N, C-alpha and C positions, 0 to 999 in steps of 0.2 A: 183202789183206794187204800188198801193195806200198805202198799209200798210208799205211797205219798204220805200217809200218816206216820210211818216209821221214819221217813226222811225228815219230816217236820219236827217230830219228837227228838230225833237224834241231834239235829241242829240246835234245838232249844237247850238240850243238855250240854252240848259243847260250848255254846255261848254263855251259859250260866256258870261255867267253870273255866274262864278264859285262861288263867295262869296255868292251871293243871293241864288243860288241853294243849297249850303252847309247848309246855315242857314235854308232853307226850309226843307231840308232832316233831320236836326238834331233831330227834334221831332219824326219823323218816325223811325230813327235809334235807338233812346233810347227806343221807344215803342216796337219794334221788339226784341231788346236785352233783355228787361225785360220779355216779354212773353216767349221767348225761354229759358232764364235762369231759370225762375220759373218752367217750365215744366221739365227741366233737374234736378233741385234740388229735386223736389218731386219724380220724377222717380228714382233718385239715392237713396233717402231714402227708397223707397219701395223695390228696388232691394237689398239693404243692409240688410233690415229686413228679407226679404224672404230668402236670402242666409244664414243669421244667424239661422233662424228657420230650414232651410233645413239641416244645419250643425249639428243641435242638433238631427236630425233624427226623428223629431216629425211630419213630413208631411205624412199623410195616414198611421199612425202606432199606435199600442197599446201595452201596457205592461200588462202581467198577473202575479199576485202575489198571495200568499196564503192569504185567508181571515183571518183576525185577529179580534176576539171578545172575550167575556168573556168565551165562551165555547170552543174556539179554538185559543189559544194564542201561537204563535211560532214566534220568531224573532231572528235575529242574532246580536251578539255583539262581535266584535273583534274575529270573526272566531269561536265563540262557540254559541251554541243554547240554549235558555232558553225556557222551555215548561210549559204550564199550562195543564188544563184538555183537553184531546184530544177527539174530537168527529168526526173529519173528517181527511182524509189523505191530507197532504200538497202537493203542486205541486213538482214534482221530475223529475229526468232524463228521466224516461220512458215517461212522459207527453211531454217533449221537443222533443224526437225522434218521438213520435206519430204525433205531430203537424208539425214537419219538413217534415215528409213523406206525409202528407195529405193536407197541405195548399198550395195555389198558392201565395207564398210570394216572394218579391224581396230580402229581407234579413230576416233571423230569427236566433236568438242566445239566449242562456241561460247564466246566470252568477251566480256565487257564490263568496262571498267575505270573506276574512279572514285578519288577521293581525299577524305579527310575528316579533320577535326582530332580527334585522339585526346584525349579529356577525362579519361581514367582514370588515366594515369600522371603521376608528378611530372616525368617527362621529356616532357611533352605536346608533340606535334609532328604534322605532317601524315602520315597513314598511307595507304599504297596499298591499295585494295580491289579485288578481282578477283571478278567473278561468273562462275562456270563450273559445269560438271557433273562428276560423279565420274570420268568417263573421262580428264579432264585429268591427274589424279594418277597413273593407271596409265600414261598416255602419257609423262609426264615422269619416270616411275620414282621417284615419291615414296612414302613409306610413312607409315602412321599410327603416331605415337609413343605417344600415349595417347588415350583417348576413342573416339569413333566418327566415321565418315565421313558426308558428305552422302548422303542416300538419296532415293528417288523421291518419298516423301511430302513431304520438305522442298521439293523442286522444285515439285511440284504445288500446294502451299499457299503458295509464295513465303515460306517461314518465315524469321523473323528469327533465324537461327542462323549461326554462323560457325566456320571453322577458322582457327587462327593458325599461322604458320610458326615453326620452332624458334628462329630468330634473333630474331624478335620476342619470343618467350617468354623467351629467355635475357637479352635486354637490359632488358626491362621488367617481366616477371612471374615469373621463375624462382623468386624467393623465396617465392612463393605456391604451395604444393604442390597446393592444392585448386582448380585453375584450371577444371576441368570444371564447367559450370553457372553460372559467374560471368557477370555482365553486362558488356558492353563498349559504351560509348557513343562512337560515331563520327559527328561532326557532328550531324545532327538525328535520327539513328536509333540504336536500342539493340538489341544482339544478344546472344544467349546462346552462350557458347563451348561447343562440343560435342567438340572434339578439337584435337590438335597434329600437324602433318605435318612430316616431315623427309626426308632422303635415305636410301635403302636402305643405302648404304655411304658411309663418309667418302671424300671425293674426294682422291685422291693422284695424279691423272693429270697427266702433263707437258703433254699437248695438250688442255687443258680449254677447248674453244671456247666453251662456254656458261656460263662461271663467273658472269658478271654477271647473266645471266638467272636462274640458280638463287639467287644471292645476293638479288636483289630479290624473288623468289618467297618465300623463307624469312623475309623481313622483312615480308611482306604479310599481309593478312587475306583469307580466301576465304569467299564467300557463295554460296548456290545461284544458278544461272543466272537463274531467274525472279525472284529477289529483286534481283539486280544489274540486270536489265532494268527492273524496277519502280522502283527508286530512282535509278539512275544513267544512264538512257537516255530517249530521246524516241521515241514511236511504236514501241516494242518493237524498236528497232534494236540490232544487235550489231556489235561492231567487226570481228570476224573469225570465220570458220568454218574449222577445221583438220581435214583428213582424212588418215589414214594407211592404206595398203593393205598387204595381205599380201605382194605381190610386184609386179614390174614390169608384168605383164600386167593385173592388177587396178588398178594405178595409172593406166594409160592409159584403161582402161574407166571408172573412177570419175571421172576428170577430164572426159572427153567427156560422160558421163551427167549430171554436175553442171552442166555448161554448158547442156545441153538443158533440164533441170528448172528452172534459174534463169531462162532466157529465157522459158519457158512461164509462170513465176510472176510475171515482170516485164513482161508484155505485149510480149514480143520485143524489149525494150530492154536492151541490155547495160550495165547500170549497176553492174556488178561487175567485178572483175579477179582473175586468179590471180597471186599473188605468186611471183616466179621464184627466190627465194633457194634453195629446196631443189634445183632443177635446177642452179643454179650451184655449190652445194656438191657435188653428185654429179659434175659435171664436174671440179671441183677435186680430189676424191678419186681419180678415174680418172687424171688427170694425175700426181698424187702417186704412185699405184701404179706407173705407167709409169716415173717417175723413180727410184723405189726399186728397181725391177727392173734398171734400167741400172746404178745404183750397186752393186747386189748383184753383178752380173756383173763390174764393174771391180774391186771389192774382192776378189772370189773369185779373179780372175786374179792379183792382187797376192799373195794368200795362197798361191796355188799355187806361187809361186816357192820357198817353203820346202819344198814337197813335191819339187820338182825337185832342189833342193840335197840333200835327204835321199836322193833316188834316186841322185845322183852318189856320195854317200858309201857307199851300199849296193853300188853297182857296183864301187867301188874295193875295198871289204872282201871281196867275193866273189872278185875277181881275186887278191887277196893270199892268200885262204884256199886257192886251188887249189894254190899252191906248198907251203903248210903241210901239205896233205892229199894230196900226190902219192902217198906210200906207201900210204895208205888206199885211194885210187882204184885203184892197181895191184893191191893184194890183192883188192879187190872184183871187179875184172875177171878176175883169175886164177882165182877160184872160181866164175865163171859169170855175173857181172853184165854185162849188155849195155850198149851205148852209151846206149840210151834210159833204162836204169835209173840210170845216172850223171847223165844230163841231168835226169831227174825229181827225183833227190835234191837237186841244187843249186838247181833251180828251186823245189822245195818249201821249201827253207831261206829263199829270198828272199821267197816269199809269206807264210810264217809270221812272218818278221821284220816285214813290213809290216802284217800283221793285228794283231800285238802292239802295234806303234806306233800303229795306228789306234785300238785299244781304249783304250790309255793316253791318247791325245789326246782321245777322246770323254769319258772319265772326268774329265780335268782341265777340259775345256770345261764339263761339267755343274757343277763346283764354281765355276768362274769366273762362269758365267751366274747362279748363285744369289747369289753375292756382289754382282755388279753390279746384279741385280734388287733386292736389299735396299738397296743404297746409293742408287740413283737412283730407286727406287720405280716401276719399270716392270715390267709383267707378262711378263717374258722366259721363254721355254721353249726346249727343244731340239727344233726341228722335224725330223721324220723325213726330210724332203727334204735338209737339211743333213748329217745322219748318213749317208745313202745316198751322197750325192755325195762326202763326205769319204772314206768307205771305198772307193768306186769309184776315186777318184783314187789313193789309196794302193795299191790292188791293181794298177792300171795301171802305176804307177811301179815297183812291186815286180817285176811280170812283165817289163817292158821292161829293168829293170836286171839281172835275172837271166838273161835269154835268152843273151846272149853268153858270160858266164862258164860257164853250164851247158853250152852247146854246146862251148866250148873244153875243158872237163873231160871231156866225153864222147868227144872225139877223141884223148885221151892214149893213147900206146902202153903197154900193161900191163907189158911187160918193162922199158921205160925208167922207168916209174913206180915199180916195185918197187925198183929199184936207184938211185932218184933221191936225190941228196944236195944239200941247199940250200947 
């Protein structure tokens, strides 16, 4: 009952001095608003960066390409291969199937690229052609807009079918609604269009690391991997094999296992290399996370100044209220209230004021975050960590600010208090 009575009495005092209570709360509201907003902004930036990195397919993944040096130079240019002195066998389709069968991978795909003159459109130009398998589209988070995807039969038969990107379709063929089943002549080969691929969601990310990769993908033509190898490669070679694992442990296992299998398949000659970009990106994101944590701490310390200012205002208000409520304190003590009862009453008032201020600050922060998220197109949310820290800081300030005034009020002589005149 004591706690309930203290809360009711504190609310009554707060409501009876609305303007003074509001001015007292203002510093606390601004402080909590700043703390919660800063946590939300930093959390939103981290989430956006992580989503962008994840969309690139560089989390727990590695790429295998043919090693290129003076003794083993092989590279592709516009669908044709230039070769130098050959000392080792480049990676090929058999390597891909060997890894696909033996690795514990989330996604694994191979690719080969070429380029051919598009003879179909009045805007005829060179068009990028990519031979790959279905997992590539899942890996890159592309979706089928219309038609069907490449299936196992297409790959087994090296079928002359293709998917077109949405940007290719929009630029050259959007006026033709019946695109599925049409023939597309690219260089010396003729393909049947079976579908159109696009992004699952329109990109509005501020940290869009792979914008150009997606742009080129969606202006390209995709054919089954076997078809790409058949038309745009020599000796069944592939340009790269990409492997993504479920977690870090499987990533390490798959990388070591892939090295063993390829060495075995290449007569113990290391004619392949693991591209290090994914590891560099992971290091970059770790460094970025550490930097954001430091900035979060610095900004939160700055925002906490508002809470301390609010605490000083609360401290002053409670000291002033002791003089105004001297008669009340004297009467309470004269009818049996103990020093602890008076102490608890004043401290309860300080705590309730800070909780009200924290609640208002969190509510305003929610509105501000929604407005900023809409304006800058960042997926900002209110992190529970920011809310808890904001409330904890406010409570700490409230308790520290209320301790001395509450102690001072509890030591008031009841006779002097009853006959006190300001």
